[in-house]
N, C-alpha and C positions, 0 to 999 in steps of 0.2 A: 257231720254238717256238710251241706252242699254249697260249694263256692261258685258264684256266678258273676259274670261280667255284666254290668248294667247295659241295657239295650239303649245305648246313646251313640251319637257321633262324637268321637274324640277330636276336639278342636284345639287350635292354637289360641292363646289368649294374648291379644295385642292391643294396647291402648284402651283397656276396659271393654273389649269386645271379644266374643267367641267367634273365630273364623276358621274355616277349613284351610288346610295347607294347600299350597300351589305346586308342590313338587310331586314326586312319585308317591304311591301308596305302598306302605309296608305292612306285611302280615306279622302280627305278634304271636309267637309260638310259646306255649307253656313248656318250659324245660322239664317239668316233672312228668309229663306224659307225651311230649312231642307233638301235641295237637295245637292247631291254630285256635286262638281265643278271641282275637279282635284284629281290626285293621285300622291303621292310622295314615291319613294323607299328611306327609311331612311338609314342613315349612320350607319355602324357597328363599333365595338370596334376597329378593325384594322384601319379603316379610321380615327377615332378620334385620334389614336396614330400618324398616318401619318401626320395629320394636325398639331399636336403639334411639330413634328419634323421639318415640313416645316417652321413653325414660328420661331423655334430655329435657323435653318440654315440661314434664311433670316435676322435675327436680326443684325448680325455684320455689314452687308453692309447698311441696311436701317437706323440703328441708327447713323452711322458715315456720312451719307449723309448730306451735308450742308442744312440747313433749307430752303434756297431758292430753291434748287433742289426738296426736299420733297414737298415744297409748290406748285411747278409746278404740280406735280402728284396730290396733293390734289385738286387743282383747276380744273384739267382735269376731275377727278372723279366727282367733284361738277357739272360741266357743263354737263357731260354726264347723270347724274341723273336728271337734270333739263329737258334735252331733252326728257327723258322717263317719264315725269310727268304723262301723261294720262294713260300709261300702269300700272305704279306703283299704281296710284289711284284706277284703276279698280281691281287690285289684292287685295288691302286693303279692298275695299268694299265687294268683293265676299268671301274673307276668314274670314272676321270679322262679316259680316251682319249688320254693322252699317249704320246709315244714312250717306250720302255722306258728308254732312257738318261736321259731327263728325270725318270724316277721312281726311278732306282736308288739315289740318295743317301738316300732317305727312311728306309729301315729302318736304315741305318747312322747317320743322324742321331739316331734314337731311342736306339740303343745308345750313341752317343757322349755325348749329353746326359745320359743316366742316369749314365754313368761320370764325366763331368766334374763334375757337381754334387755327387756323393758325395765325390769327392776335394777339391772346393772347400770343402765343409762341414767336412771334417776339418781345414782350414787356419784356419777362422774362430775367433777368440778373443774372450772377454770382455775388457773393458778396466778396468785399475785407473787411476783419475785421481789426479793430484797433490794431495796434501793441503796446502791453503793455510792450515790452522788451527794449524800448528806442532805436529803430532803429536797433536792432540786428536780427530781423526776419521778415518774410513775411507770412501773414496768409490769407487764402481765402476759400470760400465754392464754389465748383463746382457742378453743376447739370448735371446728365447723365441719359439717358433713362433707365427705370427700367428693361425692358426685355420682355419676352413673357407674354401676358395677355389672360387669358381665360374669356370670357364674356357670361353669360347664361341669356337669355332675356325672359321676360314674354310675354304672347299672346295678352294682351290688346291693346297695341300700338306698333305693330311690327317694324315700321320704326323709330318712335320717340325713342323708347328704343335702337335701333341700333345706332341712332344718338348720344345719350348720351355717348356712348362708343367709336364709330369710331372717333369722333372729337378729343378727347385727345389722343387716341392711336396713330393716325397718326401724329399729330402735335408734340407729345413728341419724336417721333422716336422709339416707341415700335412697336411690331408686335403682332398679335392676332389670336386666334381661337374664332370665334363667334358661339354660339349655339342658333338658334332661337327656339321658342316653336313649338312643333309638331302640335298644334292645328291651328297655323297661320304661316306656314313656307314660303308661296309662295312669298310674296313681298321681304322677306329677301334673299331667295335663288336666286331671280331674280337679286339682286345686283351682284351675282357672274357672271351673263351674262354680266353685264355692266363692271365689272372689267376685264373680259376676252376680251371684245371687245376693250377696250382702251389699252390692253397690260400692265395692272398695274404690277409692279414688283412682281414676283412670291414669294409666301410664306408669304408676309407681312400681308395679310388678308386671312383667311380661314373660310369658312362657312360650318358648318356640322349640319344638322337637323337630330337628332336621338332620340330614346326613352331614357328618363331620366334614367330609370333603367339599360339601356345597356351601355350608353356612358358617363353619368355624372361622375360616379366614376372614369372612366379612365381619364377624363380631370382634375378632382379635385385632385386625388391621385398622379398624375405624379409629378415628381421633376422638370420638365421643366418649368412650369409657375412660374414667380416671383409674379404674382398678380392674384387673383380671384375676379371677380366682377360680380354682378348679380342684376337683378330686379325680384322680385318674392315674394313668401310667407315666413314668418318667419320660417316655418318648413323646407322649401327648403334651407334657409340660414344655419340653424342648421346642416342639412345633409351635405352641402358643407363644413362647418367648420370641422365636424367630419372626412370627407374623406380626408381632405387636410393635415392631421397631419404627413404626410411622410417627409415634409420639411417645413422650415420657409417661409411663404408667406405673402404678403400684401393683405388686403381685402378692398373692397368697395362694400357695399350692400344696396340697397334700398328695404326694405321688407314690411311687412304688416302694416296696419294702422286702426285706429278707431277714425276718425277725430271728435272732438267736434266743435260745433258752439255756440258761446256766443252772445246772442242778449240782449244788455243792454237797460235800460229804455229810453236812448237817441238815439236809433238807427233809421235809416231811414228804417221803417218796410217793405215798398214796395220793396226797393232794396235788403234788406236782404232776403226776402221771394223769390224774383225772382232768386237770385243767388243760394240760398240753394236748392230749388226745381229743378231749372234748372241743377244744378250739379248732382242731382239724376236721371234726365232724360237723361243727356248726357252720352252716351255709356252705358245706362241702369245701371248706378251706378258702373260699373266695372272699377273703378279707385282707386288706393291706397290712393288718397286724397279726395275721395267723402265724403261729410258731412254725419255723421251717428247719433250722439247724439246731439240733438239741445236743448240747455239750454236757456230758455227764462224767462226774469224777469217777476214776477207775474203781475206787473203793465201793461205790454203789451202782456201778454200771449193770451188773447182772440182775439184781432185784428190780431196778427201775425199768430196764428193758422188758423183763417178764411181765411187769404190771402193765406196760403200754401195749404189748402184744395182746394180752388177755382183753383189754379194753377195745382194741382195734377189731378183734375178732367178734365182738358183739355187734358190729355194724349191721344195721338193716336200713336199706335205702327206701325212701318214699317221699311223699309230699303232703301237705295240708294236714289232715287229722289222721292219717294212717298210723298204724303201730310201727313207727319208725324213729330212728335217732340220727339220721343223716340224710341230706337232701341232694338235689340234682345240681349239676354244673350248668352253666348258662347255655351251652350249645353243644352240638355234635363235634364241632371242631375243637372245643375245649377238652372234650373227652379224648380225642385223638392225640391232643398234645400231652395229656397225662400219660398215655401209652408210650409215646415217644421219649418222654423224660425217664420213665422206668426202664425202657429198653436201652437207652443211653447208659444209665447207671449199671445195669446188669452186664452189658458188654464190656464195661471197664472194671468189673470185679465186685460190684455190690451184690448184697444178698437181700432178698425180699422176705421179711419176716411175716407180714400179713398183707392182704389186699394185693395190689399190683394189677388189677384187672377190673373189667366191668362185671356187675352182678349178673347171674344167669336169669334169663326169662323176664327181664324187667324192661317195660317200655319207658322211654324217657332218656335223659342224658346223665347217666350215673357212672361213677367210678368209685370202687371201694377204697375206704381209708387205708393208706399204705405206709408201712414203716420199713425204711432201708437202713442197713448197716454196712460196714466196710466201705464207706464212701470216701472219695478223694476230692480235692479241690477243683479238678478238671471236669467234674460231672455237672450236667445241667441242674441236677437236683440240689446242688450246693451253691452254684454261683448265679442262677437265674431266679427271678421272682416267680414262683410256681403258680400261685393263685389257684390252688387246688388241694385235694386231700392227701398230699405226699409229705412226709417228714423224714429226716435223716437223724440217726443217733450216732454221735461221735464221742469217743472217750478223751479225757484230758487229765493231766497230772498236776499242773501248778496254776496259780491265779494268773501269773504273767502270761502263760501259754494261752489260757482260755480267753483272756481279755483280747490279746492279739488276734486269735482265731475268730472271735465274735466280730471284731471290727474289720476283718478282712473281707469287705464288700463295699460296693459303691453306694449301698443304701444305708440310711440311718434313721428309720422311723421308730418302730417299737422293739423292745427287748424285754427279756424276762429273767428274773433271778429268783432262785428258790434256796432258802437256807435259814438257819436260826442263830448263826453267829454274827452279831451285829457288826463287829469290826471287819469281818471278811465281807459282809454285804456292802458296807460303806466303801471299801476299797474297790470292789468290783463296779459298783454304781458310778463312782467317780471316774473309772477308766473307760466306761462304755461311751462310744461316740454315736448315741441315738437320742432323738428328741424326746422319747418316752421310755422310762424304765419302770417296769411293773415288778414289785417285790412281793412275792408270795400271793399273787393272783388277784389284786383288786381290779375293779372295772373302771369306767369312765363316766363322764356326764358333762352337761353344759358348763359347769363351774371350773372345769380343769382344762388346761391348755393341751391341745393335741396337735403335734406338727413334727416334721422331720428335719434332720440334718443331711448334709451331703446331697446326693441325688434324690433324696426322698422329699425335697420341697423346701419351702420357705414360708414363714409366718405360722400362724396357729389357728385352729378351730377351737371354739369354746373358750370361756373365761374372759376376764377383763382385757387380757392381752389381745384376744381376737377383736373385741369391740374397738379397741384403740386403733387398729389398722384402718378402720372406716372413717377416721377423722383426719383433717389437716390441722396442723398447729400454726397459729398465727401469733407472731410476737408483736406486742403493742408497747411502743416506747413513747412516752409523752414527757415533754418538759413542762414543769410547773412554773408559772410566771406570776 
């Protein structure tokens, strides 16, 4: 199949209108082949401010609209997105350089999150509290939409990341300014065309793709937003917190990760190896939940390592519908960083069991899936968030030892445990300091909370717990006379 970018101008979407950006023009390069695929004129500071004001002005009407009426708009948007599935998928492939199969879930994710959060909102109820005054009073808790939400998205899953924010924003009755990453803005900005085509209420959703140094501070420091939410790096989260101190705001952030995998003596080694290495090949390891430090019990270290190396050596780099099983990194600088991380590890005594280099004769930004052993805590491969296809295998002897080693990181997003001894798994799960613990490899979805501890963030994406963050609670106390 030939993947093409639509012959359109990629515009910002502000207050119900498609408008060209007023800042510099960025060339979007496909990481899979290193070739330019489109250009986008980025939004400027004044446009970011206009988007904030549009969301503020739209909030009173949208928030008071009955859920049934808001729901009709949400479903209309959902169906319009489904009708544009092929175009959105093509945009995702070309701006990310991923394999088609690694992008395929993103349009469905947007559809599913819109559907789930609308249904979840229908289930939410205000609460009547027990009267402790002997019938002299009436006490209740009323939930009301929070207000304007500013959402800053990461480049690795453009539409999935948008889905995790659009779903609860619209279902709760909030309004939003959404800032896609400038590396992958095309599919998200195309949503503006869909919103425009169906005549979505103006100002409810605004899309502005702009340089972080130019517009992020405008969005974060404004007193208009009631909530700032983001998916990105821990450093980006700290900068957002710093810039936000002009007013009291709510935060929901999914930030960096350094995911441990614990392979117990009773694990299904084949399944554990396939899932772990597969997650390193998927999207070239550019996911916040990608396995990074793989702790393997010494009794199964040799066979597990052999399985991983065999799988790693099957790597074939490519994009879209090529005969490939792993994709490109986002940029040339990302590839150079992988080389630096491997060189740092080798210089300190690590061994490279597979990969560790760029594939030969391949155009684009590729790096082979890499497995390291004999690693130590002072290596970048162990203590940094890699965000690439490098993983380290480390032996362990006792449960206490592996729990302490897994927790020895500033991050606390995702973790993985493989085993069949229920009591052993239960002890490990309880000891791990991570917001998500995956046991024997299940996936995720809109119904499940996803969020981090420690420097990996605050709040959650997905589930009723996420929707709850987009509401204020108002205590009503009335004396009966």
